[in-house]
C-alpha positions in Angstrom: -11.8 -1.6 -25.3 -15.0 -3.7 -25.0 -15.8 -3.2 -28.7 -12.5 -4.8 -29.7 -13.3 -8.1 -27.8 -14.0 -11.0 -30.1 -17.1 -13.3 -29.5 -14.9 -15.8 -27.5 -14.3 -13.2 -24.8 -17.8 -11.7 -24.8 -18.7 -13.5 -21.6 -16.2 -11.3 -19.7 -17.7 -8.0 -20.8 -19.6 -7.8 -17.5 -16.3 -7.3 -15.6 -15.6 -3.8 -14.2 -12.7 -2.9 -16.4 -11.8 0.1 -14.2 -10.9 -2.3 -11.5 -8.6 -4.4 -13.6 -4.9 -4.3 -12.6 -2.1 -3.5 -15.1 -1.1 -7.1 -15.7 -4.7 -8.2 -16.4 -5.0 -5.3 -18.9 -1.8 -6.4 -20.6 -3.0 -10.1 -20.9 -6.6 -9.6 -22.1 -5.8 -7.3 -25.1 -3.1 -9.8 -26.2 -5.5 -12.6 -26.1 -8.1 -10.6 -28.0 -5.5 -9.8 -30.7 -4.6 -13.4 -31.1 -8.2 -14.4 -31.5 -8.7 -11.9 -34.3 -6.0 -13.4 -36.4 -7.4 -15.8 -39.1 -4.5 -18.2 -38.6 -2.7 -16.6 -35.7 1.0 -15.8 -35.6 3.6 -18.3 -36.7 3.9 -20.1 -33.3 4.3 -23.6 -34.7 7.7 -25.2 -35.5 9.3 -24.2 -38.8 8.4 -27.6 -40.3 5.0 -26.2 -40.9 6.4 -24.0 -43.7 7.9 -27.0 -45.4 4.6 -28.8 -45.5 2.7 -25.7 -46.5 4.2 -25.7 -50.0 1.0 -27.4 -51.3 -2.4 -25.9 -50.6 -3.8 -29.3 -49.6 -1.0 -30.1 -47.3 -0.9 -26.6 -45.8 -4.6 -26.3 -44.9 -4.6 -28.6 -41.9 -1.6 -26.9 -40.4 -3.2 -23.5 -40.8 -6.3 -24.9 -39.0 -4.1 -26.2 -36.2 -2.3 -22.9 -35.9 -5.7 -21.1 -35.6 -6.8 -23.5 -33.0 -3.6 -23.2 -31.1 -3.8 -19.4 -31.1 -7.4 -19.4 -30.0 -6.6 -21.7 -27.1 -3.6 -19.6 -26.2 -5.7 -16.4 -26.3 -8.3 -17.8 -24.0 -5.6 -19.1 -21.6 -4.1 -15.6 -21.5 -7.4 -14.0 -20.9 -8.2 -16.5 -18.1 -4.7 -15.8 -16.6 -5.5 -12.1 -16.6 -8.8 -12.7 -14.8 -7.1 -15.0 -12.3 -4.4 -12.4 -11.6 -7.1 -9.8 -11.0 -8.9 -12.0 -8.6 -5.8 -12.8 -6.6 -4.8 -9.1 -6.5 -8.2 -8.0 -5.3 -8.3 -10.8 -2.6 -4.9 -9.7 -1.4 -5.9 -6.1 -1.2 -9.1 -6.9 0.8 -7.0 -9.1 3.2 -4.5 -6.2 3.7 -7.3 -3.8 4.4 -8.9 -6.1 6.9 -5.5 -6.6 8.6 -5.0 -2.9 8.9 -8.4 -2.4 10.5 -7.7 -5.1 13.0 -4.4 -3.5 13.9 -6.0 -0.1 14.4 -8.8 -1.6 16.6 -6.2 -3.5 18.7 -4.2 -0.3 19.2 -7.3 1.6 20.3 -8.4 -1.1 22.7 -5.1 -2.4 24.1 -4.8 -1.4 27.7 -1.4 -3.2 28.0 0.4 -0.6 25.9 2.4 1.5 28.4 3.4 5.1 27.8 6.1 4.7 30.5 7.7 1.8 28.6 7.8 3.8 25.4 9.3 6.8 27.2 11.8 4.7 29.0 13.0 3.1 25.8 13.7 6.3 23.9 15.5 9.5 24.7 12.9 11.6 22.8 9.3 10.5 22.2 6.7 12.5 20.3 3.1 11.4 20.7 1.2 12.7 17.8 -2.0 12.3 15.8 -2.5 13.3 12.2 -3.7 15.6 10.7 -2.9 17.8 13.8 -0.9 20.9 12.5 0.9 21.4 15.8 2.0 17.8 15.7 3.4 18.3 12.2 5.3 21.5 13.3 6.8 19.8 16.4 7.9 16.8 14.4 9.4 19.0 11.6 11.3 21.0 14.2 12.8 17.9 15.8 13.8 16.6 12.3 15.4 19.9 11.4 17.4 19.9 14.6 19.0 16.6 13.6 17.9 14.9 16.8 16.9 11.2 16.8 13.4 10.7 18.2 10.6 8.2 18.3 7.3 9.2 16.7 4.2 7.4 18.2 0.7 7.6 16.9 -1.8 8.3 19.7 -5.2 8.6 18.1 -8.2 9.9 20.1 -9.8 7.2 22.2 -6.7 5.0 22.2 -5.2 3.5 25.4 -2.1 5.6 24.8 -4.1 8.8 24.6 -6.0 8.0 27.8 -2.7 7.3 29.6 -1.2 10.6 28.4 -4.2 12.5 29.5 -3.9 11.1 33.0 -0.2 11.8 33.2 -0.4 15.4 31.9 -4.0 16.5 32.8 -4.4 17.4 29.1 -6.0 15.7 26.2 -4.2 17.6 23.4 -1.3 16.5 21.2 1.5 16.6 20.5 3.1 15.5 23.8 6.9 15.3 23.7 9.1 13.6 26.3 12.9 14.1 26.6 14.9 11.8 28.9 11.6 10.8 30.6 10.5 14.4 31.2 7.5 16.0 29.7 8.8 19.0 27.8 5.4 20.0 26.4 3.5 20.3 23.2 4.5 22.3 20.1 4.8 25.8 21.7 3.9 25.5 25.4 3.1 23.1 28.2 5.5 21.0 30.2 8.9 22.6 30.4 7.9 25.2 27.8 7.2 23.4 24.5 9.3 21.8 21.8 9.9 24.9 19.6 11.0 27.3 22.4 13.2 24.6 24.1 14.9 23.7 20.8 15.5 27.4 20.2 17.1 28.1 23.6 19.1 24.8 23.6 17.3 23.3 26.6 16.5 20.0 24.8 20.1 19.6 23.6 21.3 20.3 27.1 18.9 17.6 28.6 20.2 15.0 26.1 23.9 15.7 27.0 23.4 15.6 30.8 
């Protein structure tokens, strides 16, 4: 793509093209194409064709057309670079915001496990990529039961509270109607999979 750029755009060859977004890629080649046209496409009003009957009369309009197209091409290229810059700034801001939210979750001692449990009939505290968490969540989904899935990463305030409440640091930890039913296969009242199989969780919800 670099080799197709005319001299007017050579100043931008230092950009990392792999980082360009689709809109920037669409605008820059179009600008390059316009700059390579000797007189540009017929972008002027139709009256240009009427004056262009004579070579002498037509020459100034051809020059104007070329100048217009060159300006339009540079404007399109600049627009592409501006769009790229805005997109990259927005992406960096989103990443910073996500990191801040994660840090806040890890450090927030005001987050209460009791409040979360009290507000939901079924709560599953999990942490990816834990395979047992995935199995427990999948089993709850397959059962058709509505539940709240809460991320409790290692070191977070939630994880510390759960460890104090259950004397265990592992996940998943699932609560039904305020009672700790266990992890995936054991713990608590027996574990999610066994209790779903024998109907105990369904019984707890109906009582």
